[in-house]
C-alpha positions as CSV (number, residue, x, y, z in Angstrom):
1,M,95.7,97.4,111.4
2,T,97.9,100.1,110.2
3,K,100.7,99.5,107.5
4,T,103.4,101.8,105.8
5,V,105.6,101.1,103.1
6,Q,107.9,103.0,101.1
7,I,107.8,103.9,97.6
8,G,110.6,102.6,95.3
9,K,113.5,104.4,96.3
10,T,111.7,107.5,97.5
11,D,111.2,108.6,101.3
12,L,107.6,108.5,100.7
13,I,106.1,106.5,103.4
14,V,102.5,105.8,102.9
15,N,99.8,103.0,103.6
16,P,100.0,100.8,100.8
17,I,96.3,101.2,100.1
18,G,95.5,104.6,98.5
19,L,92.5,106.0,96.4
20,G,92.5,106.5,92.9
21,A,91.0,110.1,92.9
22,N,89.1,110.2,89.5
23,Y,85.5,110.0,91.2
24,V,86.6,113.2,92.5
25,G,85.3,115.6,90.6
26,G,86.1,113.9,87.0
27,T,82.9,115.2,85.7
28,N,84.5,114.4,82.2
29,L,84.5,111.1,83.3
30,Y,81.5,110.4,85.4
31,P,78.9,113.3,84.5
32,D,76.3,112.4,87.4
33,L,79.1,112.5,89.9
34,S,78.5,114.5,93.4
35,E,81.2,116.9,94.6
36,K,79.8,116.4,98.1
37,A,80.5,113.0,97.4
38,G,83.9,113.2,96.5
39,K,85.2,115.1,99.2
40,E,83.3,112.6,101.3
41,L,85.2,109.8,100.0
42,V,88.5,111.6,100.7
43,S,87.9,112.6,104.3
44,T,86.5,108.9,105.1
45,G,89.8,107.6,103.6
46,I,91.7,110.0,105.7
47,K,89.8,109.5,108.9
48,N,90.5,105.8,108.5
49,G,94.2,105.8,108.0
50,L,94.2,106.3,104.2
51,N,96.7,108.5,103.5
52,F,98.0,108.4,99.8
53,I,95.9,110.0,96.9
54,D,96.4,109.7,93.4
55,T,94.7,112.1,91.2
56,A,95.4,114.2,88.0
57,F,94.7,117.4,85.9
58,S,92.4,115.4,83.3
59,Y,90.1,114.4,86.2
60,G,88.0,116.8,85.5
61,F,90.4,119.3,84.1
62,G,91.8,120.7,87.3
63,R,88.7,120.2,89.3
64,S,89.7,116.8,90.9
65,E,92.9,118.8,92.6
66,E,90.6,121.7,93.7
67,L,88.3,119.5,95.6
68,I,91.5,117.7,97.1
69,G,93.1,121.1,98.1
70,E,89.5,122.2,99.5
71,V,89.6,118.9,102.1
72,L,93.6,118.9,103.2
73,N,93.0,122.9,103.6
74,E,90.1,122.6,106.1
75,S,91.1,119.8,107.6
76,G,94.8,121.1,108.2
77,I,96.3,117.8,107.3
78,R,98.6,118.4,104.3
79,Q,101.4,117.0,106.0
80,E,100.0,113.9,106.6
81,V,98.9,113.1,103.4
82,V,100.8,112.0,100.3
83,I,99.6,113.5,96.9
84,A,100.7,112.0,93.8
85,T,99.1,113.9,90.7
86,K,99.6,113.9,86.8
87,G,100.0,116.4,84.0
88,A,100.8,116.3,80.6
89,Q,97.5,118.0,78.8
90,R,97.7,121.4,77.0
91,K,94.4,122.9,75.8
92,V,94.7,123.8,71.9
93,G,91.3,125.1,70.9
94,S,88.2,122.7,72.5
95,N,90.7,119.7,72.4
96,Y,93.9,118.5,74.4
97,V,97.1,117.1,73.2
98,N,99.9,115.6,75.1
99,D,102.6,117.8,75.8
100,N,106.2,116.8,77.4
101,S,108.3,119.6,76.9
102,P,109.8,121.1,79.9
103,A,108.4,124.6,80.0
104,F,105.0,123.1,79.9
105,L,105.4,120.4,82.3
106,K,106.7,123.0,84.8
107,Q,103.9,125.4,84.4
108,S,101.9,122.3,84.8
109,V,103.3,121.8,88.3
110,E,102.7,125.3,89.5
111,D,99.2,125.1,88.2
112,S,98.9,122.1,90.2
113,L,100.3,123.4,93.2
114,K,97.8,126.2,92.9
115,R,94.7,124.1,92.6
116,L,96.0,121.7,95.4
117,Q,97.0,124.8,97.8
118,T,100.1,123.6,98.7
119,D,103.7,124.4,98.3
120,Y,104.9,121.1,97.1
121,I,103.4,118.2,95.6
122,D,104.7,114.7,96.6
123,L,104.8,112.3,93.3
124,F,104.4,114.7,90.0
125,Y,103.7,112.0,86.9
126,I,103.8,112.9,83.5
127,H,100.6,111.1,82.6
128,F,101.2,110.3,79.0
129,P,103.9,110.7,76.1
130,D,104.0,112.9,73.8
131,D,105.8,112.1,70.2
132,D,108.5,115.0,70.3
133,T,110.0,115.6,73.5
134,P,113.2,113.4,74.6
135,K,111.8,111.6,77.9
136,A,115.4,112.4,79.3
137,E,114.8,115.9,79.0
138,S,111.0,116.0,80.3
139,V,112.2,114.2,83.6
140,G,115.3,116.6,83.8
141,A,113.0,119.3,84.1
142,L,110.9,117.8,87.3
143,K,114.2,116.8,88.4
144,E,115.1,120.6,88.6
145,L,111.4,121.0,90.3
146,K,112.3,118.6,92.7
147,D,115.9,120.2,93.6
148,E,114.0,123.3,94.3
149,G,111.5,121.5,96.8
150,K,108.7,121.6,94.6
151,L,108.3,117.7,93.9
152,R,109.6,114.7,96.5
153,A,109.2,112.0,93.9
154,I,108.8,111.6,89.7
155,G,107.0,109.6,87.9
156,V,105.8,108.6,84.4
157,S,102.7,107.3,83.0
158,N,101.8,105.5,80.2
159,F,105.4,105.4,78.5
160,S,106.5,102.1,76.4
161,M,109.1,100.6,77.7
162,E,111.6,102.0,75.4
163,Q,110.1,105.6,76.8
164,L,110.4,104.1,80.2
165,K,114.2,103.6,79.7
166,E,114.7,107.0,78.1
167,A,113.0,108.8,80.5
168,N,114.9,106.9,83.6
169,K,118.4,107.8,81.7
170,D,120.0,109.5,84.7
171,G,117.8,107.4,87.3
172,Y,115.6,110.1,88.3
173,V,112.3,108.2,87.6
174,D,110.4,106.8,91.2
175,A,107.3,105.6,90.0
176,F,105.6,104.4,86.7
177,Q,102.0,103.8,86.5
178,G,100.7,101.3,84.2
179,H,97.4,99.2,83.1
180,Y,97.5,96.0,84.9
181,N,95.3,94.1,86.5
182,L,94.6,90.1,87.3
183,L,92.7,90.2,83.5
184,N,96.0,92.3,81.9
185,R,99.2,90.9,82.7
186,D,101.7,91.7,80.5
187,A,103.7,94.2,82.7
188,E,105.2,91.3,84.2
189,K,107.2,89.9,81.3
190,D,109.1,93.3,80.4
191,Y,108.0,96.5,82.7
192,F,108.1,94.3,85.7
193,P,111.9,93.4,85.7
194,Y,113.0,96.8,84.8
195,T,111.4,98.2,87.6
196,I,112.4,95.8,90.3
197,E,115.8,96.3,89.1
198,H,116.1,100.2,89.0
199,G,114.2,100.6,92.2
200,I,111.0,102.0,90.6
201,S,107.3,101.2,91.9
202,Y,105.1,100.2,89.8
203,V,101.4,101.3,90.2
204,P,99.0,99.5,88.6
205,Y,95.5,101.5,87.8
206,F,92.1,99.8,86.7
207,P,93.3,97.3,89.5
208,F,89.4,96.1,89.4
209,A,89.4,96.0,85.5
210,S,86.2,98.8,85.9
211,G,84.5,97.0,88.9
212,L,84.8,93.2,87.6
213,L,87.2,91.9,89.8
214,A,85.7,93.6,92.7
215,G,83.1,91.2,92.5
216,K,80.2,93.6,91.7
217,Y,78.9,92.1,88.5
218,N,76.7,88.9,87.7
219,K,75.1,87.3,84.4
220,N,72.5,90.2,84.4
221,T,74.5,93.0,84.7
222,T,74.3,95.2,81.8
223,F,76.2,98.5,81.0
224,H,75.1,101.7,79.3
225,D,78.3,104.0,79.8
226,F,82.1,103.5,78.8
227,R,81.8,100.0,79.9
228,S,79.5,98.8,77.4
229,N,82.8,99.0,74.8
230,M,84.9,97.0,77.0
231,P,85.9,93.2,75.4
232,H,86.0,92.0,78.7
233,L,82.6,93.0,80.0
234,Q,81.0,91.7,77.0
235,G,79.6,88.1,75.8
236,E,81.4,84.9,76.1
237,N,84.3,87.2,77.6
238,F,82.2,88.4,80.3
239,E,80.7,84.6,81.1
240,K,84.1,83.4,81.4
241,N,85.8,86.2,83.9
242,L,82.3,85.6,85.8
243,E,83.6,82.2,86.3
244,K,87.0,83.3,87.3
245,I,85.0,85.7,89.8
246,N,83.6,83.0,91.1
247,Q,86.6,80.8,91.9
248,L,88.1,83.7,93.6
249,Q,84.5,84.1,95.7
250,E,85.5,80.7,97.3
251,I,88.7,82.1,98.3
252,A,87.2,85.0,99.7
253,N,84.3,83.1,101.5
254,A,87.1,81.1,103.2
255,K,88.8,84.2,104.4
256,G,85.5,85.5,105.6
257,T,85.8,88.4,103.2
258,E,84.8,90.0,99.9
259,V,86.3,89.5,96.3
260,A,88.2,93.1,96.1
261,P,90.1,93.1,99.1
262,V,91.7,89.7,98.0
263,V,92.4,90.4,95.0
264,L,94.2,93.9,96.2
265,A,96.3,91.6,99.0
266,W,97.3,89.5,95.4
267,Y,98.8,92.7,93.9
268,L,100.6,93.5,96.9
269,A,102.2,90.5,97.3
270,N,104.0,91.1,93.7
271,D,107.6,92.3,94.9
272,A,107.3,95.0,92.0
273,I,104.3,96.6,93.7
274,D,104.1,99.0,96.8
275,I,100.8,100.4,96.3
276,V,97.2,100.1,94.7
277,I,95.2,102.8,94.1
278,P,91.8,101.5,93.9
279,G,89.1,103.9,92.9
280,A,85.8,104.3,94.8
281,K,82.2,106.0,94.2
282,R,80.9,105.8,97.8
283,A,83.1,106.1,101.0
284,T,81.9,102.6,102.0
285,Q,84.0,101.4,99.3
286,V,86.9,103.3,100.6
287,L,86.2,101.3,103.9
288,D,86.0,98.0,102.1
289,N,89.3,98.7,100.1
290,L,91.0,99.2,103.5
291,K,90.1,95.6,105.0
292,T,92.9,94.6,102.7
293,L,95.3,95.5,105.4
294,D,93.6,92.5,107.4
295,I,94.4,89.8,104.9
296,H,97.0,87.5,104.6
297,L,97.0,85.8,101.5
298,T,99.1,82.1,101.9
299,R,101.6,81.4,99.0
300,E,99.0,78.3,97.9
301,E,96.5,81.0,97.7
302,I,98.7,83.3,95.8
303,Q,99.6,80.5,93.2
304,E,95.5,79.1,92.8
305,I,94.7,83.0,92.1
306,D,97.7,83.3,89.5
307,R,96.5,79.8,87.9
308,I,92.8,81.3,87.5
309,F,93.8,84.3,85.8
310,S,96.8,82.8,84.1
């Protein structure tokens, strides 16, 4: 099944199932990853109708962008793919600090263009806010690049509600990327009403809550990486969340599918959300996520999932 949506008020038309590409070149996040496998994720998705890829400078400190650029350049399909990337980190000694200054953001865009081997970026986000720069000035610098044709749309990520309003003072923000999933629904109270009112697309990250909502875990699962510090994957919380996943599994079974596409379909049923960007470690997971396009949730099913995770 082929389906397309418009991202907010932009002219970006995409498959609503994108790819969160932190496993593509993100060796700082996943030390054991294979660059070949990362490129395969991208190429497999594109061959099967996926046309929206979300990356960032901080995924391998530019390496993710480079690998995606290689795939698109080798395939000659840049025009067919919508690329979102994020930047705001400036290196100071051996550390990185957030910098939203207009000069640094403009340089970040230029650097991303080189790594992606392209002359325009479809959607560029300010990845994290800094403490000093007025946010309307930051977004204003990106608007200048948009007017020059180097960007097609502007986004911000991880901004507080107040920072988002300041950033959008002139109406230039097209997308907001924030932490939202069935276990973390705070955005429904404040961000969603604002983004809907202003035509801003809310793009949720961690849609699977580090794998839990993809139905990947059971009571015997143990974690030996960054997930070992996540409260929702520990002790009594983990047990209660697995019970909720079991209820989701019943809905998925009735529809002849897995838990993951049911979860993604529930997000896309919300007026605030145009697209989702689940990550993947294997090409088969990309294909599984694309099964979401074949799922229709009834109003009763949407309400039941809402109840399970209320």
